[in-house]
C-alpha positions in Angstrom: 142.8 107.2 138.4 140.0 109.7 137.6 139.7 111.1 134.1 137.3 114.0 133.3 135.9 114.3 129.7 134.0 117.3 128.8 132.0 117.9 125.7 129.4 120.4 124.7 125.7 119.4 124.2 125.1 122.8 122.6 126.7 121.6 119.4 124.1 118.9 119.1 121.1 121.1 119.8 119.9 124.5 119.0 117.3 124.3 121.8 119.9 124.5 124.8 123.2 125.9 125.3 123.8 125.1 129.1 125.7 121.8 129.7 123.9 119.3 131.6 125.3 116.9 134.4 126.0 114.6 131.4 128.4 117.1 129.8 130.9 116.3 132.5 131.5 112.5 132.7 133.6 111.1 135.7 135.1 108.0 134.7 137.2 105.6 137.1 139.3 103.1 135.3 138.3 102.0 131.8 137.8 105.3 129.8 137.4 103.5 126.5 134.0 102.2 127.6 132.5 105.7 127.8 134.2 107.0 124.6 132.9 103.9 122.8 129.4 104.5 124.1 129.4 108.0 122.8 130.7 106.8 119.4 128.0 104.1 119.4 125.1 106.7 120.0 126.6 109.3 117.7 127.4 107.3 114.5 124.2 107.2 112.5 124.9 103.8 110.9 126.0 102.1 114.2 122.9 103.6 116.1 120.8 102.3 113.3 122.4 98.9 113.6 121.6 99.0 117.4 117.9 99.9 116.6 117.7 97.1 114.2 118.9 94.7 116.8 116.4 96.0 119.2 113.6 95.8 116.8 114.5 92.2 116.1 114.3 91.4 119.9 111.0 93.3 120.2 109.4 91.8 117.3 110.5 88.3 117.8 107.4 87.1 119.6 105.3 88.8 117.1 107.1 86.9 114.4 106.6 83.6 116.3 102.9 84.3 116.8 101.8 86.4 113.9 99.0 87.1 113.5 96.7 87.2 116.5 94.7 90.4 116.1 90.9 90.0 115.8 91.1 91.5 112.3 94.4 89.6 111.4 93.0 88.0 108.3 92.1 91.2 106.6 95.6 92.7 106.2 96.8 89.3 105.1 94.2 88.8 102.5 94.5 92.4 101.2 98.4 92.2 101.2 98.3 88.9 99.2 95.9 90.3 96.6 97.9 93.6 96.3 101.2 91.7 95.8 99.5 89.5 93.2 98.3 92.4 91.2 101.4 94.5 91.4 103.2 91.7 89.8 101.0 92.0 86.8 102.0 95.6 86.4 99.2 97.4 88.2 101.2 99.5 90.8 98.0 101.1 92.4 95.5 98.3 92.7 92.3 99.8 94.1 90.1 96.8 93.1 91.2 93.4 94.5 89.9 90.3 92.8 88.8 87.2 94.5 87.7 89.0 97.7 84.3 88.4 99.0 83.7 86.3 95.7 83.1 89.1 93.3 85.9 91.4 94.1 86.5 94.4 96.4 86.9 98.2 96.1 88.6 98.3 99.5 91.7 100.4 98.3 89.6 103.1 97.0 89.1 103.8 100.8 91.8 102.2 102.6 95.3 103.4 102.6 97.7 101.8 100.2 101.2 102.7 101.6 101.5 99.7 104.0 100.6 97.3 101.3 103.2 98.7 98.9 105.7 98.1 101.5 104.4 94.6 102.3 104.3 93.8 98.6 108.0 94.1 98.4 108.7 91.5 101.1 106.0 89.1 99.8 107.3 89.4 96.2 111.0 88.9 97.5 110.4 86.4 100.3 106.8 85.0 99.4 108.3 81.6 98.0 110.2 80.9 101.1 108.1 82.1 104.0 104.3 82.4 104.6 102.5 85.8 103.8 101.8 86.6 107.4 105.5 86.4 108.3 106.2 88.7 105.3 103.5 91.0 107.0 105.4 90.8 110.3 108.8 91.6 108.6 107.1 94.7 107.0 105.8 95.8 110.4 109.4 95.3 111.9 110.9 97.3 109.1 108.4 100.3 109.6 109.1 100.0 113.4 112.8 100.1 112.8 112.4 103.2 110.4 110.2 104.8 113.0 113.1 104.4 115.6 115.5 106.1 113.4 113.1 109.0 112.9 112.3 109.5 116.4 116.0 109.4 117.3 116.4 112.2 114.9 113.7 114.2 116.4 115.2 113.6 120.1 118.5 114.8 118.9 117.1 118.2 118.5 116.5 118.3 122.2 118.6 115.9 124.1 122.0 114.6 124.4 122.6 111.9 121.8 122.8 108.9 124.1 119.5 109.7 125.7 118.2 110.0 122.3 119.3 106.5 121.4 117.8 105.0 124.6 114.4 106.6 124.2 114.3 105.6 120.5 114.7 102.0 121.7 111.9 102.5 124.2 109.8 104.0 121.3 109.7 100.4 119.7 107.6 99.1 122.7 105.1 102.0 123.3 102.0 100.2 124.8 99.3 101.3 122.4 101.4 100.5 119.2 103.0 97.3 120.5 100.0 95.8 122.4 97.0 97.3 120.8 97.9 98.0 117.2 100.3 94.9 116.7 98.9 92.3 119.2 95.2 93.1 119.7 94.0 94.7 116.5 96.6 93.9 113.7 96.0 97.6 112.8 99.3 97.7 110.7 98.4 100.6 108.5 97.4 102.8 111.5 100.6 101.9 113.2 102.6 103.7 110.3 101.5 107.0 112.0 104.4 106.3 114.4 106.6 106.8 111.4 104.7 109.6 109.6 103.8 111.7 112.6 107.5 112.3 114.0 108.7 112.5 110.4 106.6 115.6 109.8 107.6 117.1 113.1 111.2 116.6 112.3 110.8 118.5 109.0 109.2 121.3 110.9 112.1 121.4 113.3 114.5 121.5 110.2 112.6 124.2 108.1 115.1 126.9 109.0 118.4 125.1 108.3 117.3 122.4 105.6 116.6 123.4 102.1 114.7 120.2 101.4 112.6 120.2 104.7 109.5 121.8 103.0 109.6 119.1 100.2 109.9 116.3 102.7 107.1 117.7 104.9 104.9 117.7 101.9 105.8 114.1 100.9 105.6 113.0 104.6 102.1 114.2 105.1 100.9 112.9 101.7 102.3 109.5 103.0 100.6 110.0 106.2 97.2 110.5 104.6 97.7 107.5 102.2 98.7 105.3 104.9 95.8 105.8 107.3 93.4 108.6 106.6 91.5 108.9 110.2 94.8 109.0 112.0 96.3 111.4 109.6 93.4 113.8 110.3 94.1 113.6 114.0 97.8 113.8 113.4 97.3 116.9 111.0 95.5 118.7 113.7 98.5 118.0 116.1 101.1 118.9 113.5 99.3 122.3 113.1 99.3 122.9 116.9 103.0 122.1 116.9 103.8 124.3 114.0 101.9 127.4 115.4 103.7 126.9 118.8 107.2 126.4 117.4 107.1 129.1 114.8 105.3 131.5 117.0 107.7 131.0 119.8 110.6 131.8 117.3 108.6 134.6 115.4 109.5 132.9 112.2 106.7 133.7 109.9 108.3 132.6 106.9 108.9 129.2 108.2 105.2 129.0 109.3 104.1 130.1 105.7 106.3 127.5 104.1 105.0 124.7 106.3 101.4 125.6 105.6 102.1 125.6 101.9 104.0 122.4 102.3 101.2 120.6 104.2 98.5 121.9 101.7 100.6 120.6 98.9 100.7 117.2 100.8 97.1 117.0 100.8 97.0 117.9 97.1 99.7 115.1 96.3 97.5 112.6 98.2 94.2 113.6 96.1 94.8 110.6 93.8 93.7 108.5 96.9 91.8 111.1 98.8 89.2 112.3 96.3 87.9 108.8 95.5 88.0 107.8 99.2 85.7 110.6 100.1 83.4 110.8 97.2 82.7 107.1 96.4 81.5 106.1 100.0 78.0 106.0 98.7 78.8 103.1 96.6 79.7 100.8 99.5 78.2 100.1 103.0 80.0 103.0 104.7 77.3 103.3 107.3 78.8 100.3 109.1 81.7 102.5 110.0 79.5 104.6 112.3 77.0 102.3 113.6 76.6 101.6 117.3 79.9 100.5 118.9 81.9 102.4 116.3 81.2 105.8 117.1 83.5 108.0 119.0 80.9 108.7 121.8 81.1 105.0 122.5 84.9 105.1 123.1 85.7 108.3 125.1 87.9 107.4 128.2 85.4 108.1 131.1 82.4 107.1 129.4 83.4 103.8 127.7 80.9 100.7 127.5 82.4 97.2 127.5 81.6 95.3 124.1 81.6 91.6 123.9 85.5 91.5 124.5 85.9 93.6 127.7 89.8 93.7 127.4 89.7 96.9 125.2 87.9 98.9 127.5 90.3 97.8 130.4 93.6 98.3 128.3 92.8 101.7 126.9 92.3 103.5 130.2 95.3 101.7 131.7 97.5 102.8 128.8 95.9 106.5 129.4 96.9 106.3 133.1 100.4 105.1 132.3 101.2 108.0 130.0 99.4 110.6 132.2 101.7 109.6 135.0 104.7 109.8 132.8 103.5 113.2 131.5 102.9 114.6 135.1 106.4 113.5 136.0 108.0 115.1 133.0 106.3 118.5 133.7 107.4 118.2 137.3 110.9 117.6 136.4 110.8 120.3 133.7 109.5 122.8 136.2 112.2 122.1 138.9 114.9 122.7 136.1 113.1 125.7 134.6 112.9 124.0 131.2 109.3 124.0 130.5 109.8 126.4 127.5 112.0 123.8 125.8 109.1 121.2 125.7 106.4 123.8 125.3 105.2 122.4 121.8 105.0 118.8 123.2 103.2 119.8 126.4 100.7 121.3 124.2 100.2 118.3 122.1 100.0 116.1 125.1 97.3 118.1 126.8 95.4 118.3 123.3 95.5 114.6 122.6 94.5 113.8 126.3 91.6 116.1 126.0 90.4 114.6 122.8 90.4 111.2 124.1 88.3 111.9 127.3 84.6 112.5 127.7 84.6 116.4 127.9 85.6 116.3 124.0 82.3 114.5 123.1 80.7 117.7 121.8 83.4 118.1 119.2 83.3 114.4 118.1 79.4 114.5 117.6 79.1 117.8 116.0 82.3 118.1 113.8 81.4 115.9 110.7 85.0 114.9 109.6 86.0 114.2 113.3 82.9 112.1 113.6 84.2 109.9 110.8 87.4 109.1 112.7 85.4 106.6 114.6 87.7 105.9 117.6 89.1 108.7 119.6 91.8 106.4 121.1 93.6 106.9 117.7 94.9 110.0 119.4 97.2 107.5 121.4 99.7 107.9 118.5 100.1 111.8 119.3 99.7 111.1 123.1 102.4 108.4 123.3 104.9 110.2 121.0 104.4 113.6 122.8 104.8 112.0 126.2 107.8 110.0 125.3 109.6 113.2 123.9 108.6 115.3 126.8 110.0 112.6 129.3 113.2 112.5 127.4 113.6 116.3 127.6 112.8 116.1 131.2 115.4 113.5 132.0 117.9 115.3 129.9 117.2 118.5 131.8 118.4 117.1 135.1 121.7 118.8 135.8 122.9 116.9 138.9 121.8 113.8 140.8 119.1 115.0 143.1 117.4 112.1 144.8 114.0 113.3 144.3 114.5 113.9 140.6 116.1 110.5 140.2 113.3 108.8 141.9 110.7 110.7 139.7 112.5 109.7 136.6 112.8 106.0 137.7 109.1 106.0 138.5 108.2 107.3 135.1 110.4 104.9 133.3 109.2 101.9 135.3 105.6 102.9 134.7 106.2 103.1 131.0 108.0 99.7 130.8 105.9 97.9 133.4 102.7 99.2 132.2 103.5 98.2 128.7 104.4 94.6 129.8 101.0 94.4 131.6 99.1 95.7 128.7 100.8 93.5 126.4 99.9 90.5 128.5 96.4 91.4 128.5 96.4 92.0 124.7 98.0 88.5 123.9 95.2 86.9 126.0 95.0 83.2 125.4 98.0 83.2 123.0 100.4 83.7 125.8 103.0 82.3 126.4 103.9 82.4 122.6 105.1 78.9 121.5 104.8 76.6 118.6 102.6 74.1 120.7 100.0 76.6 121.7 96.7 74.8 120.7 94.8 78.1 120.8 97.5 80.0 118.6 97.5 77.1 116.2 93.7 77.1 116.0 93.6 81.0 115.5 96.1 80.7 112.6 94.0 77.9 111.0 90.9 80.1 111.2 93.0 83.1 109.5 94.3 80.8 106.8 90.7 79.6 106.1 89.4 83.1 106.0 92.3 84.2 103.6 91.8 81.1 101.3 88.0 81.9 101.1 88.8 85.5 100.1 86.4 86.7 103.1 86.8 90.4 103.4 85.3 93.1 105.4 81.5 93.7 104.9 81.6 97.4 105.0 83.6 97.4 101.6 80.9 95.5 99.9 79.4 97.4 97.0 76.0 99.1 98.0 73.9 96.7 96.0 75.3 93.6 97.9 72.6 92.8 100.5 73.8 89.6 102.0 76.9 88.6 104.1 80.2 88.1 102.6 80.2 84.2 103.4 76.9 83.9 101.6 78.0 85.5 98.4 81.2 83.6 98.5 79.1 80.3 98.6 77.0 81.6 95.8 79.7 82.5 93.3 81.9 79.4 94.1 79.2 76.7 94.4 76.1 77.9 92.5 77.7 79.9 89.7 80.9 77.8 89.9 83.0 80.9 89.3 81.6 81.1 85.7 79.1 83.4 84.0 75.5 82.0 84.2 72.8 82.4 81.5 69.2 82.1 83.0 70.5 80.0 86.0 71.1 76.9 83.8 73.9 77.7 81.1 77.5 78.1 82.4 80.2 79.8 80.2 83.7 80.2 81.1 85.2 83.6 81.9 88.3 84.8 80.3 90.4 87.3 82.3 93.5 89.4 81.7 94.2 91.9 84.4 91.1 93.7 85.1 89.5 92.8 81.8 87.0 90.0 81.7 85.5 88.4 78.5 82.7 85.9 77.9 82.2 84.4 74.5 78.7 82.6 74.3 75.8 81.8 72.1 72.2 81.7 73.4 68.8 80.7 71.8 66.5 82.8 73.8 66.5 86.2 75.4 67.5 86.4 79.0 70.0 87.5 81.6 73.7 86.8 81.9 75.1 87.0 85.4 78.8 87.6 85.8 80.8 86.7 88.8 82.0 90.2 89.6 80.3 92.9 91.7 78.7 95.8 90.0 80.6 99.2 90.7 80.9 102.4 89.0 84.5 101.5 87.5 83.2 98.9 85.1 82.2 99.4 81.6 80.2 96.6 79.9 80.3 96.1 76.1 78.3 93.5 74.2 79.7 92.9 70.6 81.9 96.1 71.0 78.8 98.3 72.0 78.8 100.0 75.4 75.6 99.1 77.3 74.2 99.8 80.8 74.3 96.8 83.1 72.3 96.3 86.2 73.2 94.6 89.6 71.7 91.3 90.2 69.1 91.2 93.1 70.6 90.5 96.6 74.0 89.6 95.4 75.0 92.8 93.5 76.7 91.1 90.6 77.0 92.5 87.2 73.9 91.3 85.0 73.6 91.7 81.1 70.4 91.5 79.1 71.0 89.4 75.9 69.1 88.7 72.9 69.4 85.2 70.9 72.5 84.8 69.1 76.4 84.9 69.5 77.7 87.5 71.8 81.2 88.7 73.1 80.5 90.3 76.6 83.5 92.4 77.7 83.8 94.0 81.1 86.7 96.5 81.4 88.1 98.9 83.9 87.7 102.7 83.6 88.7 105.6 85.6 85.7 107.3 87.3 85.6 111.2 87.4 86.8 110.9 91.2 90.0 109.2 90.1 90.6 111.5 87.1 90.1 114.6 89.3 92.3 113.3 92.0 95.1 112.5 89.5 95.1 116.0 88.0 95.1 117.6 91.5 98.0 115.3 92.5 100.2 116.1 89.3 99.4 119.9 89.7 100.4 119.8 93.4 103.7 117.9 92.6 104.5 120.5 89.8 103.7 123.3 92.5 106.0 121.6 95.1 108.9 121.6 92.6 108.3 125.3 91.9 108.1 126.1 95.5 111.2 124.3 96.3 113.1 126.2 93.5 111.6 129.5 95.0 112.5 128.5 98.7 116.0 127.6 97.7 116.6 130.8 95.7 115.3 132.7 98.8 117.6 131.0 101.2 120.6 131.7 98.9 119.6 135.2 98.6 119.3 135.5 102.4 122.7 133.9 103.0 124.4 136.4 100.5 122.8 139.3 102.4 124.1 138.0 105.6 127.6 137.7 104.1 
């Protein structure tokens, strides 16, 4: 028995109206199987459940092994301190106590959004499982959410079952899965795989969704506050996509709306952005751009191998895999005369490929903001997303089973999956196979736990006055100062602390210097007996030091907002108010346009 079921893809997408070969399904025998497949892919909640199961399977090895990245101790340390601080009522902790001995201003510069998410899981599950497992659950949650978002993007272009299939493949993109998760533990950077397609989705919905402008603004602000370097690259790609998309449709109102929304997104993020940009002179930011961390050291085609030669091997391999997928996609699109449908994605693919290769070195070296991005391979976020969507569109455009087209599609899919598997194997290195009795894995975990228990953070976030390594200043505070305030190197006084406020009650019989176990930084106000004084950083260790006269003293050190924070907060509030006003005006204009059409 043959049963023909016909349905229109045009109802699912405004980008094509001609039915593809999937619009006519030939079924022999069990017709319920195909109808069930369609329902499975079409229903949002069922599709989200499928993605959740797929995410669990993909993340399971990471749950077992986490963490193994070369900087794995940093996100675990910072996430632990953020969760501890949030519990006290400070919802945006920029300064983290007990990091590098004297505290750390890391979250003045590093994006906070991932740590907000991880804090939720640490607070809920921290009493039952380890912090690093809570981190991996957070990563899994973000991956699942990114799968839902990319499915929504793909639905704008392709048949709904293909959208679900490629959103599952999205979970194992080589750069995100192998490099960001396994090799580098760059969890904040990996959030770009959620924010970038989220912003693209809102641009696609600008014409028909009244809230798209608001969500675009909020999404771009979240992008910036998650990982600023990747947001800078992603913002340039979003701008390119916007110009091509709105130019193709000649919709200049949508273009203006999107530009305003993106600008307001930057304004909303000013609470983070202004201090991050204008307090860099207060830390060792020069480390970010020293030899080995400059863009010119990492362009594909001119890369030099550092101590660990795996990264210069993996990055070109990822580039070759996606270049092959991109070429196959364009060939398929040309054969089906569907290039125009994927024009925006082809443009972003070409742009991101150029920015990662040697010919773009003149831009990286001469544009100051671009120079600060450090690693051009952060463009892999845009490259992978663009190639995946382009490949999905090309597969969807096949109208009938031509042998050559099927072979090309199979080669592209095989390259993506097999290449990803090889790259992941290279990234896991000595920790593969993942198992509970892997001695090297156990040793690595112990090293991470030791670093976290010591509070050893990144040296680039040490205040400028600290001239020694983190391990040295930690030893000094824990062993020589005994975590106490010390007067003239011999008298030790306990330090009382409530939140960010420290107090030392002491009596001395001679003039001298009191050293407090907290790094000097512009955010601290020092008061002696209620009178504000100017403190000075101690030599080499950069700790707060206070000159005292004989007698009884109450020394208080309190947190204050510097002008960068106050200015950022004002701009953020103004931007939020402006966004609400713009949304009211956009909605009014949409209603007026609808009335005129009627």
